[in-house]
C-alpha positions in Angstrom: 4.9 -4.9 -6.8 4.5 -2.1 -9.3 4.4 1.5 -8.0 0.5 1.6 -8.7 0.0 -1.7 -6.7 1.9 -0.1 -3.9 -0.3 2.9 -3.8 -3.4 0.6 -4.0 -2.1 -1.4 -1.0 -1.3 1.6 1.1 -4.6 3.4 0.4 -6.6 0.2 1.1 -4.8 -0.4 4.5 -5.4 3.3 5.4 -9.0 3.1 4.8 -9.3 -0.2 6.6 -7.7 1.2 9.6 -9.9 4.2 9.8 -12.9 2.2 9.8 -14.9 4.6 7.8 -15.7 5.5 4.3 -14.1 8.6 3.3 -15.4 11.0 0.7 -14.2 10.6 -2.8 -12.4 14.1 -2.7 -10.2 13.0 0.4 -9.6 9.6 -1.2 -8.2 11.5 -4.4 -6.1 13.8 -2.3 -4.5 10.8 -0.4 -4.0 9.0 -3.8 -2.4 12.1 -5.1 0.0 12.4 -2.2 0.9 8.7 -2.4 1.6 8.9 -6.0 4.3 11.5 -5.2 6.2 9.0 -3.0 8.8 6.6 -4.3 8.6 2.8 -4.0 10.8 2.5 -0.9 8.7 5.1 0.9 5.4 3.3 0.1 7.1 -0.1 1.0 7.9 1.4 4.4 4.3 2.8 5.0 3.2 -0.9 4.4 5.5 -2.3 6.8 4.5 0.2 9.6 0.8 -0.5 8.9 1.6 -4.3 9.0 
C-alpha cells in the first residue's frame, strides 16, 4: 500500500467511526497531519482502528 493509500484508509476509517460528516476544513487539517506521519505510524493507526 502506498503512503497516499494509507492516508486515504486511515482518514476514511476515522470519519466512519465518528459517524458524522466533518467540515472540509477539518478534513484537510486531518489529512495534512496524516501526511506528516510515516508508513509505519499509519499502519499502526489502521491496526488500532481494526
